[in-house]
Structure formats: structure tokens, C-alpha cells
N, CA, C, O and the ligand as a Tripos MOL2 file, in Angstrom:
@<TRIPOS>MOLECULE
protein
  285   283    72     0     0
PROTEIN
NO_CHARGES

@<TRIPOS>ATOM
      1 N           9.3880  -13.2160   -0.5440 N.3       1 MET1
      2 CA          9.2760  -12.7330   -1.7770 C.3       1 MET1
      3 C          10.5810  -12.1380   -2.3920 C.2       1 MET1
      4 O          11.2880  -11.4240   -1.6810 O.2       1 MET1
      5 N          10.9020  -12.3830   -3.5870 N.am      2 LYS2
      6 CA         12.2970  -11.8330   -4.0270 C.3       2 LYS2
      7 C          11.9880  -10.5050   -4.7600 C.2       2 LYS2
      8 O          10.9530  -10.3440   -5.4070 O.2       2 LYS2
      9 N          12.9380   -9.5740   -4.6200 N.am      3 CYS3
     10 CA         12.7830   -8.3960   -5.2220 C.3       3 CYS3
     11 C          12.8450   -8.3960   -6.6820 C.2       3 CYS3
     12 O          13.7350   -9.0610   -7.2120 O.2       3 CYS3
     13 N          11.8910   -7.6370   -7.5150 N.am      4 PRO4
     14 CA         11.7820   -7.9050   -8.7450 C.3       4 PRO4
     15 C          12.7360   -7.0580   -9.5280 C.2       4 PRO4
     16 O          12.7140   -7.1030  -10.7580 O.2       4 PRO4
     17 N          13.5330   -6.3240   -8.9100 N.am      5 ILE5
     18 CA         14.6520   -5.5540   -9.5960 C.3       5 ILE5
     19 C          16.0110   -6.1420   -9.2170 C.2       5 ILE5
     20 O          16.8120   -6.1860  -10.1500 O.2       5 ILE5
     21 N          16.3900   -6.5560   -8.1530 N.am      6 CYS6
     22 CA         17.6220   -7.1990   -7.6700 C.3       6 CYS6
     23 C          17.6710   -8.7790   -7.3550 C.2       6 CYS6
     24 O          18.7160   -9.3860   -7.1200 O.2       6 CYS6
     25 N          16.5460   -9.2820   -7.3820 N.am      7 ASN7
     26 CA         16.2110  -10.4980   -7.0530 C.3       7 ASN7
     27 C          16.8340  -10.9310   -5.9230 C.2       7 ASN7
     28 O          17.2530  -12.0830   -6.0360 O.2       7 ASN7
     29 N          17.0940  -10.2840   -4.6120 N.am      8 ARG8
     30 CA         17.2810  -10.6100   -3.3030 C.3       8 ARG8
     31 C          16.1650  -10.7000   -2.5320 C.2       8 ARG8
     32 O          15.1500  -10.0750   -2.8400 O.2       8 ARG8
     33 N          16.2310  -11.5360   -1.3760 N.am      9 ASP9
     34 CA         14.9810  -11.7880   -0.6200 C.3       9 ASP9
     35 C          14.6010  -10.4320    0.0490 C.2       9 ASP9
     36 O          15.4840   -9.7440    0.5610 O.2       9 ASP9
     37 N          13.2510  -10.0300    0.0480 N.am     10 MET10
     38 CA         12.6430   -8.8450    0.5960 C.3      10 MET10
     39 C          12.3330   -9.2510    2.1280 C.2      10 MET10
     40 O          12.2030  -10.3980    2.5550 O.2      10 MET10
     41 N          12.2470   -8.0620    2.8450 N.am     11 LYS11
     42 CA         11.7480   -8.1780    4.1970 C.3      11 LYS11
     43 C          10.3660   -8.1730    4.3880 C.2      11 LYS11
     44 O           9.7920   -7.1560    3.9990 O.2      11 LYS11
     45 N           9.6750   -9.0720    4.9000 N.am     12 GLU12
     46 CA          8.1990   -9.0550    4.9720 C.3      12 GLU12
     47 C           7.7740   -8.1440    6.3650 C.2      12 GLU12
     48 O           8.3810   -8.2220    7.4330 O.2      12 GLU12
     49 N           6.6720   -7.3260    6.1210 N.am     13 GLY13
     50 CA          6.1590   -6.5610    7.0890 C.3      13 GLY13
     51 C           4.9520   -5.9120    6.8830 C.2      13 GLY13
     52 O           4.1730   -6.5930    6.2150 O.2      13 GLY13
     53 N           4.5260   -4.8280    7.2270 N.am     14 VAL14
     54 CA          3.3800   -4.2460    6.9250 C.3      14 VAL14
     55 C           3.5560   -2.6520    6.8210 C.2      14 VAL14
     56 O           4.4610   -2.0210    7.3680 O.2      14 VAL14
     57 N           2.5450   -2.1150    6.0300 N.am     15 VAL15
     58 CA          2.6430   -0.5460    5.9640 C.3      15 VAL15
     59 C           1.4570   -0.0190    6.7760 C.2      15 VAL15
     60 O           0.3680   -0.5170    6.4870 O.2      15 VAL15
     61 N           1.4820    0.8340    7.6690 N.am     16 GLN16
     62 CA          0.4790    1.2600    8.3930 C.3      16 GLN16
     63 C           0.1800    2.6550    8.1370 C.2      16 GLN16
     64 O           1.0340    3.3170    7.5490 O.2      16 GLN16
     65 N          -1.0080    3.2480    8.5250 N.am     17 SER17
     66 CA         -1.2410    4.6310    8.6360 C.3      17 SER17
     67 C          -2.5570    4.7390    9.5640 C.2      17 SER17
     68 O          -3.2840    3.7810    9.8260 O.2      17 SER17
     69 N          -2.7530    6.1160   10.0380 N.am     18 GLY18
     70 CA         -3.9500    6.3010   10.7900 C.3      18 GLY18
     71 C          -5.1820    6.4890    9.8580 C.2      18 GLY18
     72 O          -6.2840    6.7190   10.3570 O.2      18 GLY18
     73 N          -5.0290    6.4030    8.6360 N.am     19 ARG19
     74 CA         -6.2740    6.4370    7.7680 C.3      19 ARG19
     75 C          -6.0630    5.3730    6.6450 C.2      19 ARG19
     76 O          -5.0150    4.7560    6.4580 O.2      19 ARG19
     77 N          -7.1830    5.2550    5.9480 N.am     20 THR20
     78 CA         -7.2460    4.2520    4.9100 C.3      20 THR20
     79 C          -6.0340    4.5480    3.8570 C.2      20 THR20
     80 O          -5.8110    5.6760    3.4170 O.2      20 THR20
     81 N          -5.3510    3.4990    3.5440 N.am     21 ILE21
     82 CA         -4.2730    3.6730    2.5430 C.3      21 ILE21
     83 C          -4.8020    3.2780    1.2070 C.2      21 ILE21
     84 O          -5.4720    2.2600    1.0350 O.2      21 ILE21
     85 N          -4.4750    4.1260    0.2600 N.am     22 PHE22
     86 CA         -4.9250    3.8340   -1.1140 C.3      22 PHE22
     87 C          -3.9600    4.3940   -2.1890 C.2      22 PHE22
     88 O          -3.1550    5.3050   -1.9950 O.2      22 PHE22
     89 N          -4.1620    3.6820   -3.4150 N.am     23 PHE23
     90 CA         -3.4380    4.1710   -4.5810 C.3      23 PHE23
     91 C          -4.3450    4.9090   -5.3560 C.2      23 PHE23
     92 O          -5.5430    4.6420   -5.4410 O.2      23 PHE23
     93 N          -3.6840    5.9850   -6.0110 N.am     24 THR24
     94 CA         -4.5000    6.8890   -6.9240 C.3      24 THR24
     95 C          -3.6070    7.3890   -7.9710 C.2      24 THR24
     96 O          -2.3860    7.4700   -7.8360 O.2      24 THR24
     97 N          -4.3250    7.7540   -9.1250 N.am     25 THR25
     98 CA         -3.4780    8.1310  -10.2840 C.3      25 THR25
     99 C          -3.5660    9.9690  -10.0850 C.2      25 THR25
    100 O          -2.7440   10.8200  -10.4250 O.2      25 THR25
    101 N          -4.6760   10.0930   -9.5170 N.am     26 GLU26
    102 CA         -4.9590   11.5250   -9.3870 C.3      26 GLU26
    103 C          -4.8090   12.0840   -7.8410 C.2      26 GLU26
    104 O          -5.7550   11.9900   -7.0600 O.2      26 GLU26
    105 N          -3.5510   12.6700   -7.4610 N.am     27 PRO27
    106 CA         -3.5270   12.8470   -6.0570 C.3      27 PRO27
    107 C          -4.5730   13.6670   -5.4760 C.2      27 PRO27
    108 O          -4.8560   14.7180   -6.0530 O.2      27 PRO27
    109 N          -5.1610   13.3530   -4.4630 N.am     28 HIS28
    110 CA         -6.1510   14.0450   -3.7120 C.3      28 HIS28
    111 C          -5.6230   15.2820   -3.0610 C.2      28 HIS28
    112 O          -4.5030   15.2270   -2.5530 O.2      28 HIS28
    113 N          -6.3370   16.4340   -3.0210 N.am     29 THR29
    114 CA         -5.7830   17.5620   -2.3560 C.3      29 THR29
    115 C          -6.6780   17.9820   -1.0930 C.2      29 THR29
    116 O          -6.2570   18.7710   -0.2470 O.2      29 THR29
    117 N          -7.9260   17.4020   -1.0350 N.am     30 PHE30
    118 CA         -8.7180   17.8170    0.2300 C.3      30 PHE30
    119 C          -9.1830   16.6650    0.9410 C.2      30 PHE30
    120 O          -8.9500   16.5050    2.1390 O.2      30 PHE30
    121 N          -9.8780   15.8000    0.1910 N.am     31 PHE31
    122 CA        -10.6000   14.5970    0.8610 C.3      31 PHE31
    123 C          -9.6460   13.3950    0.6890 C.2      31 PHE31
    124 O          -9.4530   12.8870   -0.4150 O.2      31 PHE31
    125 N          -9.0630   12.9660    1.8110 N.am     32 PHE32
    126 CA         -8.2170   11.8300    1.7560 C.3      32 PHE32
    127 C          -8.5030   10.5020    2.1560 C.2      32 PHE32
    128 O          -7.9070    9.7980    2.9710 O.2      32 PHE32
    129 N          -9.7970   10.1890    1.2580 N.am     33 LEU33
    130 CA        -10.3670    8.7860    1.2290 C.3      33 LEU33
    131 C         -10.4430    8.3520   -0.2260 C.2      33 LEU33
    132 O         -10.6290    9.1290   -1.1620 O.2      33 LEU33
    133 N         -10.2840    7.0460   -0.3270 N.am     34 PRO34
    134 CA        -10.3810    6.5950   -1.9130 C.3      34 PRO34
    135 C         -11.5610    6.9040   -2.3380 C.2      34 PRO34
    136 O         -12.4730    6.8590   -1.5120 O.2      34 PRO34
    137 N         -11.8320    7.2570   -3.5790 N.am     35 ASN35
    138 CA        -13.2740    7.3930   -4.4330 C.3      35 ASN35
    139 C         -13.2820    6.1650   -5.1530 C.2      35 ASN35
    140 O         -12.7590    6.0430   -6.2600 O.2      35 ASN35
    141 N         -13.9250    5.1670   -4.4830 N.am     36 ASP36
    142 CA        -14.0210    3.7120   -5.0980 C.3      36 ASP36
    143 C         -15.0510    3.6360   -6.2370 C.2      36 ASP36
    144 O         -15.1300    2.6470   -6.9650 O.2      36 ASP36
    145 N         -15.9480    4.8710   -6.3790 N.am     37 ILE37
    146 CA        -16.8980    4.7430   -7.3300 C.3      37 ILE37
    147 C         -16.5290    5.6460   -8.5950 C.2      37 ILE37
    148 O         -16.5860    5.1750   -9.7300 O.2      37 ILE37
    149 N         -16.1780    6.8640   -8.3660 N.am     38 MET38
    150 CA        -16.0380    7.8100   -9.6560 C.3      38 MET38
    151 C         -14.5020    7.7440  -10.0020 C.2      38 MET38
    152 O         -14.1850    8.5640  -10.8630 O.2      38 MET38
    153 N         -13.5850    7.0390   -9.5800 N.am     39 SER39
    154 CA        -12.3660    6.9620  -10.0790 C.3      39 SER39
    155 C         -11.5600    5.4860   -9.9870 C.2      39 SER39
    156 O         -12.1110    4.5200   -9.4590 O.2      39 SER39
    157 N         -10.4700    5.4210  -10.4410 N.am     40 GLU40
    158 CA         -9.8110    4.1940  -10.3000 C.3      40 GLU40
    159 C          -8.9780    3.9710   -9.0180 C.2      40 GLU40
    160 O          -8.1300    3.0870   -8.9000 O.2      40 GLU40
    161 N          -9.3070    4.8470   -8.0980 N.am     41 ASP41
    162 CA         -8.5450    4.6140   -6.5450 C.3      41 ASP41
    163 C          -8.7140    3.0880   -6.2700 C.2      41 ASP41
    164 O          -9.7520    2.4640   -6.4890 O.2      41 ASP41
    165 N          -7.5730    2.5730   -5.7670 N.am     42 VAL42
    166 CA         -7.5250    1.1640   -5.2110 C.3      42 VAL42
    167 C          -7.3040    1.4300   -3.6560 C.2      42 VAL42
    168 O          -6.3200    2.0340   -3.2280 O.2      42 VAL42
    169 N          -8.3850    0.8850   -2.8040 N.am     43 THR43
    170 CA         -8.0800    0.6840   -1.4190 C.3      43 THR43
    171 C          -7.0780   -0.4730   -1.2140 C.2      43 THR43
    172 O          -7.3320   -1.6230   -1.5720 O.2      43 THR43
    173 N          -5.8480   -0.0800   -0.5760 N.am     44 LEU44
    174 CA         -4.9350   -1.1360   -0.2040 C.3      44 LEU44
    175 C          -4.9520   -1.7810    1.1200 C.2      44 LEU44
    176 O          -4.5710   -2.9330    1.3250 O.2      44 LEU44
    177 N          -5.4900   -0.8430    2.1440 N.am     45 SER45
    178 CA         -5.5450   -1.4160    3.4180 C.3      45 SER45
    179 C          -6.5360   -2.1390    3.9420 C.2      45 SER45
    180 O          -7.6300   -1.9460    3.4120 O.2      45 SER45
    181 N          -6.4960   -3.0210    4.9390 N.am     46 GLN46
    182 CA         -7.6160   -3.6430    5.5000 C.3      46 GLN46
    183 C          -7.5930   -3.0080    7.0000 C.2      46 GLN46
    184 O          -6.6850   -2.2880    7.4130 O.2      46 GLN46
    185 N          -8.6690   -3.3690    7.6980 N.am     47 HIS47
    186 CA         -8.8840   -3.0220    9.1420 C.3      47 HIS47
    187 C          -8.9350   -1.5070    9.2520 C.2      47 HIS47
    188 O          -8.3970   -0.9560   10.2130 O.2      47 HIS47
    189 N          -9.5590   -0.8120    8.3110 N.am     48 ASN48
    190 CA         -9.5040    0.6060    8.0360 C.3      48 ASN48
    191 C         -10.1240    1.4540    9.1020 C.2      48 ASN48
    192 O          -9.8260    2.6480    9.1360 O.2      48 ASN48
    193 N         -11.0460    0.8980   10.0670 N.am     49 TRP49
    194 CA        -11.7950    1.4810   11.1280 C.3      49 TRP49
    195 C         -10.8610    1.5270   12.4260 C.2      49 TRP49
    196 O         -10.9440    2.3610   13.3280 O.2      49 TRP49
    197 N         -10.0140    0.5340   12.3470 N.am     50 THR50
    198 CA         -9.2240    0.4920   13.6140 C.3      50 THR50
    199 C          -7.7330    0.7120   13.5030 C.2      50 THR50
    200 O          -7.1070    1.4220   14.2890 O.2      50 THR50
    201 N          -7.1950    0.0560   12.4730 N.am     51 ARG51
    202 CA         -5.6900   -0.0330   12.1760 C.3      51 ARG51
    203 C          -5.4030   -0.2480   10.8020 C.2      51 ARG51
    204 O          -5.0390   -1.3590   10.4180 O.2      51 ARG51
    205 N          -5.5570    0.8860    9.8880 N.am     52 PRO52
    206 CA         -5.2910    0.4510    8.4360 C.3      52 PRO52
    207 C          -3.9620   -0.3210    8.2560 C.2      52 PRO52
    208 O          -3.0010    0.1590    8.8560 O.2      52 PRO52
    209 N          -3.7890   -1.2540    7.6490 N.am     53 THR53
    210 CA         -2.7080   -2.0670    7.4820 C.3      53 THR53
    211 C          -2.5220   -2.8020    6.1310 C.2      53 THR53
    212 O          -3.5050   -3.3700    5.6550 O.2      53 THR53
    213 N          -1.5540   -2.8300    5.5970 N.am     54 CYS54
    214 CA         -1.2340   -3.5760    4.4990 C.3      54 CYS54
    215 C          -0.0800   -4.5490    4.5760 C.2      54 CYS54
    216 O           0.9230   -4.1150    5.1420 O.2      54 CYS54
    217 N          -0.0390   -5.7450    4.1270 N.am     55 LYS55
    218 CA          0.9540   -6.6900    4.1100 C.3      55 LYS55
    219 C           1.8930   -6.1060    3.0590 C.2      55 LYS55
    220 O           1.4500   -5.6040    2.0260 O.2      55 LYS55
    221 N           3.2660   -6.1790    3.3490 N.am     56 ALA56
    222 CA          4.0030   -5.6360    2.2860 C.3      56 ALA56
    223 C           5.6270   -6.1020    2.5510 C.2      56 ALA56
    224 O           6.0560   -6.5480    3.6150 O.2      56 ALA56
    225 N           6.3730   -5.8920    1.3680 N.am     57 TYR57
    226 CA          7.6480   -6.5670    1.3680 C.3      57 TYR57
    227 C           8.5140   -5.2540    1.1390 C.2      57 TYR57
    228 O           8.0280   -4.2970    0.5370 O.2      57 TYR57
    229 N           9.8090   -5.2340    1.6350 N.am     58 HIS58
    230 CA         10.6680   -4.1710    1.5800 C.3      58 HIS58
    231 C          12.1240   -4.4840    1.0160 C.2      58 HIS58
    232 O          12.7490   -5.3750    1.5910 O.2      58 HIS58
    233 N          12.7070   -3.8420   -0.0410 N.am     59 CYS59
    234 CA         13.8790   -4.1690   -0.3920 C.3      59 CYS59
    235 C          14.6810   -2.9600    0.0500 C.2      59 CYS59
    236 O          14.4060   -1.8960   -0.5050 O.2      59 CYS59
    237 N          15.6250   -2.9730    0.9610 N.am     60 GLU60
    238 CA         16.4670   -1.8070    1.3680 C.3      60 GLU60
    239 C          17.3060   -1.1650    0.3970 C.2      60 GLU60
    240 O          17.4960    0.0500    0.3370 O.2      60 GLU60
    241 N          17.9030   -2.2130   -0.5190 N.am     61 LYS61
    242 CA         18.8090   -1.8380   -1.5370 C.3      61 LYS61
    243 C          18.3030   -1.0260   -2.5210 C.2      61 LYS61
    244 O          18.8280    0.0530   -2.7940 O.2      61 LYS61
    245 N          17.2200   -1.5010   -3.1390 N.am     62 CYS62
    246 CA         16.4450   -0.9370   -4.2130 C.3      62 CYS62
    247 C          15.4280    0.2760   -3.6270 C.2      62 CYS62
    248 O          14.8750    1.0990   -4.3570 O.2      62 CYS62
    249 N          15.3120    0.2250   -2.3600 N.am     63 ARG63
    250 CA         14.3270    1.5040   -1.7990 C.3      63 ARG63
    251 C          12.9930    1.1380   -2.3560 C.2      63 ARG63
    252 O          12.3210    2.0570   -2.8230 O.2      63 ARG63
    253 N          12.5190   -0.0610   -2.3730 N.am     64 LYS64
    254 CA         11.0750   -0.3240   -2.9630 C.3      64 LYS64
    255 C          10.2700   -1.0090   -1.8680 C.2      64 LYS64
    256 O          10.7630   -1.8250   -1.0890 O.2      64 LYS64
    257 N           9.1020   -0.6550   -1.8640 N.am     65 VAL65
    258 CA          8.1220   -1.6340   -1.2410 C.3      65 VAL65
    259 C           6.9310   -2.1420   -2.0110 C.2      65 VAL65
    260 O           6.2170   -1.3930   -2.6780 O.2      65 VAL65
    261 N           6.7410   -3.4410   -1.8960 N.am     66 ILE66
    262 CA          5.6040   -3.9820   -2.5670 C.3      66 ILE66
    263 C           4.6440   -4.3770   -1.6530 C.2      66 ILE66
    264 O           4.8860   -5.0520   -0.6530 O.2      66 ILE66
    265 N           3.3210   -3.8750   -2.0560 N.am     67 ILE67
    266 CA          2.1580   -4.1600   -1.1500 C.3      67 ILE67
    267 C           1.1000   -5.0200   -1.6260 C.2      67 ILE67
    268 O           0.4090   -4.7300   -2.6020 O.2      67 ILE67
    269 N           0.9640   -6.0990   -0.9300 N.am     68 ASP68
    270 CA         -0.2810   -6.9200   -1.1780 C.3      68 ASP68
    271 C          -1.5870   -6.2350   -0.6860 C.2      68 ASP68
    272 O          -1.7070   -5.7530    0.4400 O.2      68 ASP68
    273 N          -2.4600   -6.2390   -1.5480 N.am     69 TYR69
    274 CA         -3.7980   -5.6640   -0.9370 C.3      69 TYR69
    275 C          -4.9050   -6.9350   -1.2090 C.2      69 TYR69
    276 O          -4.7060   -7.8780   -1.9750 O.2      69 TYR69
    277 N          -5.8830   -6.7550   -0.5440 N.am     70 ASP70
    278 CA         -6.8590   -7.7670   -0.1560 C.3      70 ASP70
    279 C          -6.0940   -9.1160    0.1330 C.2      70 ASP70
    280 O          -6.3090  -10.1680   -0.4690 O.2      70 ASP70
    281 N          -5.1380   -8.9310    1.1770 N.am     71 ALA71
    282 CA         -4.3430   -9.8840    1.7450 C.3      71 ALA71
    283 C          -4.5410   -9.9600    3.2480 C.2      71 ALA71
    284 O          -3.8980  -10.7700    3.9150 O.2      71 ALA71
    285 ZN         16.0040   -4.9260   -4.6800 Zn       72 ZN72
@<TRIPOS>BOND
     1     1     2 1
     2     2     3 1
     3     3     4 2
     4     3     5 am
     5     5     6 1
     6     6     7 1
     7     7     8 2
     8     7     9 am
     9     9    10 1
    10    10    11 1
    11    11    12 2
    12    11    13 am
    13    13    14 1
    14    14    15 1
    15    15    16 2
    16    15    17 am
    17    17    18 1
    18    18    19 1
    19    19    20 2
    20    19    21 am
    21    21    22 1
    22    22    23 1
    23    23    24 2
    24    23    25 am
    25    25    26 1
    26    26    27 1
    27    27    28 2
    28    27    29 am
    29    29    30 1
    30    30    31 1
    31    31    32 2
    32    31    33 am
    33    33    34 1
    34    34    35 1
    35    35    36 2
    36    35    37 am
    37    37    38 1
    38    38    39 1
    39    39    40 2
    40    39    41 am
    41    41    42 1
    42    42    43 1
    43    43    44 2
    44    43    45 am
    45    45    46 1
    46    46    47 1
    47    47    48 2
    48    47    49 am
    49    49    50 1
    50    50    51 1
    51    51    52 2
    52    51    53 am
    53    53    54 1
    54    54    55 1
    55    55    56 2
    56    55    57 am
    57    57    58 1
    58    58    59 1
    59    59    60 2
    60    59    61 am
    61    61    62 1
    62    62    63 1
    63    63    64 2
    64    63    65 am
    65    65    66 1
    66    66    67 1
    67    67    68 2
    68    67    69 am
    69    69    70 1
    70    70    71 1
    71    71    72 2
    72    71    73 am
    73    73    74 1
    74    74    75 1
    75    75    76 2
    76    75    77 am
    77    77    78 1
    78    78    79 1
    79    79    80 2
    80    79    81 am
    81    81    82 1
    82    82    83 1
    83    83    84 2
    84    83    85 am
    85    85    86 1
    86    86    87 1
    87    87    88 2
    88    87    89 am
    89    89    90 1
    90    90    91 1
    91    91    92 2
    92    91    93 am
    93    93    94 1
    94    94    95 1
    95    95    96 2
    96    95    97 am
    97    97    98 1
    98    98    99 1
    99    99   100 2
   100    99   101 am
   101   101   102 1
   102   102   103 1
   103   103   104 2
   104   103   105 am
   105   105   106 1
   106   106   107 1
   107   107   108 2
   108   107   109 am
   109   109   110 1
   110   110   111 1
   111   111   112 2
   112   111   113 am
   113   113   114 1
   114   114   115 1
   115   115   116 2
   116   115   117 am
   117   117   118 1
   118   118   119 1
   119   119   120 2
   120   119   121 am
   121   121   122 1
   122   122   123 1
   123   123   124 2
   124   123   125 am
   125   125   126 1
   126   126   127 1
   127   127   128 2
   128   127   129 am
   129   129   130 1
   130   130   131 1
   131   131   132 2
   132   131   133 am
   133   133   134 1
   134   134   135 1
   135   135   136 2
   136   135   137 am
   137   137   138 1
   138   138   139 1
   139   139   140 2
   140   139   141 am
   141   141   142 1
   142   142   143 1
   143   143   144 2
   144   143   145 am
   145   145   146 1
   146   146   147 1
   147   147   148 2
   148   147   149 am
   149   149   150 1
   150   150   151 1
   151   151   152 2
   152   151   153 am
   153   153   154 1
   154   154   155 1
   155   155   156 2
   156   155   157 am
   157   157   158 1
   158   158   159 1
   159   159   160 2
   160   159   161 am
   161   161   162 1
   162   162   163 1
   163   163   164 2
   164   163   165 am
   165   165   166 1
   166   166   167 1
   167   167   168 2
   168   167   169 am
   169   169   170 1
   170   170   171 1
   171   171   172 2
   172   171   173 am
   173   173   174 1
   174   174   175 1
   175   175   176 2
   176   175   177 am
   177   177   178 1
   178   178   179 1
   179   179   180 2
   180   179   181 am
   181   181   182 1
   182   182   183 1
   183   183   184 2
   184   183   185 am
   185   185   186 1
   186   186   187 1
   187   187   188 2
   188   187   189 am
   189   189   190 1
   190   190   191 1
   191   191   192 2
   192   191   193 am
   193   193   194 1
   194   194   195 1
   195   195   196 2
   196   195   197 am
   197   197   198 1
   198   198   199 1
   199   199   200 2
   200   199   201 am
   201   201   202 1
   202   202   203 1
   203   203   204 2
   204   203   205 am
   205   205   206 1
   206   206   207 1
   207   207   208 2
   208   207   209 am
   209   209   210 1
   210   210   211 1
   211   211   212 2
   212   211   213 am
   213   213   214 1
   214   214   215 1
   215   215   216 2
   216   215   217 am
   217   217   218 1
   218   218   219 1
   219   219   220 2
   220   219   221 am
   221   221   222 1
   222   222   223 1
   223   223   224 2
   224   223   225 am
   225   225   226 1
   226   226   227 1
   227   227   228 2
   228   227   229 am
   229   229   230 1
   230   230   231 1
   231   231   232 2
   232   231   233 am
   233   233   234 1
   234   234   235 1
   235   235   236 2
   236   235   237 am
   237   237   238 1
   238   238   239 1
   239   239   240 2
   240   239   241 am
   241   241   242 1
   242   242   243 1
   243   243   244 2
   244   243   245 am
   245   245   246 1
   246   246   247 1
   247   247   248 2
   248   247   249 am
   249   249   250 1
   250   250   251 1
   251   251   252 2
   252   251   253 am
   253   253   254 1
   254   254   255 1
   255   255   256 2
   256   255   257 am
   257   257   258 1
   258   258   259 1
   259   259   260 2
   260   259   261 am
   261   261   262 1
   262   262   263 1
   263   263   264 2
   264   263   265 am
   265   265   266 1
   266   266   267 1
   267   267   268 2
   268   267   269 am
   269   269   270 1
   270   270   271 1
   271   271   272 2
   272   271   273 am
   273   273   274 1
   274   274   275 1
   275   275   276 2
   276   275   277 am
   277   277   278 1
   278   278   279 1
   279   279   280 2
   280   279   281 am
   281   281   282 1
   282   282   283 1
   283   283   284 2
@<TRIPOS>SUBSTRUCTURE
     1 MET1         2 RESIDUE 1 A MET
     2 LYS2         6 RESIDUE 1 A LYS
     3 CYS3        10 RESIDUE 1 A CYS
     4 PRO4        14 RESIDUE 1 A PRO
     5 ILE5        18 RESIDUE 1 A ILE
     6 CYS6        22 RESIDUE 1 A CYS
     7 ASN7        26 RESIDUE 1 A ASN
     8 ARG8        30 RESIDUE 1 A ARG
     9 ASP9        34 RESIDUE 1 A ASP
    10 MET10       38 RESIDUE 1 A MET
    11 LYS11       42 RESIDUE 1 A LYS
    12 GLU12       46 RESIDUE 1 A GLU
    13 GLY13       50 RESIDUE 1 A GLY
    14 VAL14       54 RESIDUE 1 A VAL
    15 VAL15       58 RESIDUE 1 A VAL
    16 GLN16       62 RESIDUE 1 A GLN
    17 SER17       66 RESIDUE 1 A SER
    18 GLY18       70 RESIDUE 1 A GLY
    19 ARG19       74 RESIDUE 1 A ARG
    20 THR20       78 RESIDUE 1 A THR
    21 ILE21       82 RESIDUE 1 A ILE
    22 PHE22       86 RESIDUE 1 A PHE
    23 PHE23       90 RESIDUE 1 A PHE
    24 THR24       94 RESIDUE 1 A THR
    25 THR25       98 RESIDUE 1 A THR
    26 GLU26      102 RESIDUE 1 A GLU
    27 PRO27      106 RESIDUE 1 A PRO
    28 HIS28      110 RESIDUE 1 A HIS
    29 THR29      114 RESIDUE 1 A THR
    30 PHE30      118 RESIDUE 1 A PHE
    31 PHE31      122 RESIDUE 1 A PHE
    32 PHE32      126 RESIDUE 1 A PHE
    33 LEU33      130 RESIDUE 1 A LEU
    34 PRO34      134 RESIDUE 1 A PRO
    35 ASN35      138 RESIDUE 1 A ASN
    36 ASP36      142 RESIDUE 1 A ASP
    37 ILE37      146 RESIDUE 1 A ILE
    38 MET38      150 RESIDUE 1 A MET
    39 SER39      154 RESIDUE 1 A SER
    40 GLU40      158 RESIDUE 1 A GLU
    41 ASP41      162 RESIDUE 1 A ASP
    42 VAL42      166 RESIDUE 1 A VAL
    43 THR43      170 RESIDUE 1 A THR
    44 LEU44      174 RESIDUE 1 A LEU
    45 SER45      178 RESIDUE 1 A SER
    46 GLN46      182 RESIDUE 1 A GLN
    47 HIS47      186 RESIDUE 1 A HIS
    48 ASN48      190 RESIDUE 1 A ASN
    49 TRP49      194 RESIDUE 1 A TRP
    50 THR50      198 RESIDUE 1 A THR
    51 ARG51      202 RESIDUE 1 A ARG
    52 PRO52      206 RESIDUE 1 A PRO
    53 THR53      210 RESIDUE 1 A THR
    54 CYS54      214 RESIDUE 1 A CYS
    55 LYS55      218 RESIDUE 1 A LYS
    56 ALA56      222 RESIDUE 1 A ALA
    57 TYR57      226 RESIDUE 1 A TYR
    58 HIS58      230 RESIDUE 1 A HIS
    59 CYS59      234 RESIDUE 1 A CYS
    60 GLU60      238 RESIDUE 1 A GLU
    61 LYS61      242 RESIDUE 1 A LYS
    62 CYS62      246 RESIDUE 1 A CYS
    63 ARG63      250 RESIDUE 1 A ARG
    64 LYS64      254 RESIDUE 1 A LYS
    65 VAL65      258 RESIDUE 1 A VAL
    66 ILE66      262 RESIDUE 1 A ILE
    67 ILE67      266 RESIDUE 1 A ILE
    68 ASP68      270 RESIDUE 1 A ASP
    69 TYR69      274 RESIDUE 1 A TYR
    70 ASP70      278 RESIDUE 1 A ASP
    71 ALA71      282 RESIDUE 1 A ALA
    72 ZN72       285 GROUP 0 **** ****
């Protein structure tokens, strides 16, 4: 994948966490799981019961990570 900012090749890898990885517009302060029903939270990771993982691409120059979800 090419970086959308500098157009250089991005390094393919994964983002991992010990818990489900999600995007939210309203940062959670207590319950750190996505609220898929009552909000616009988007679950990004798969294998959430064993090894929450997202396929991702990294540009070191721009310090950006692009995450593919449902991938
Ligand atoms: Zn870049």
C-alpha cells in the first residue's frame, strides 16, 4: 500500500492489543469495549477472544498507521 500523504511504500503488519480494538468518536472513560448498538463505535480487530488483531500499514516518515478492518 502507498502512503496517502507521501506516496511511499508502507510497511505491512498488524496492530494488536490485549482487548478488542475499536474506533470511537466519544472516548470511553470506564467500559473499554465498543458499543456497537448505541453509538457509532467501529470494531476494528478480529480474533477478539484470543488475540485481538488488525491488519495494518505503517509509514515511518509520516508517523501514520492505516488499519484494515473486516480483513
Ligand atoms: Zn507517508
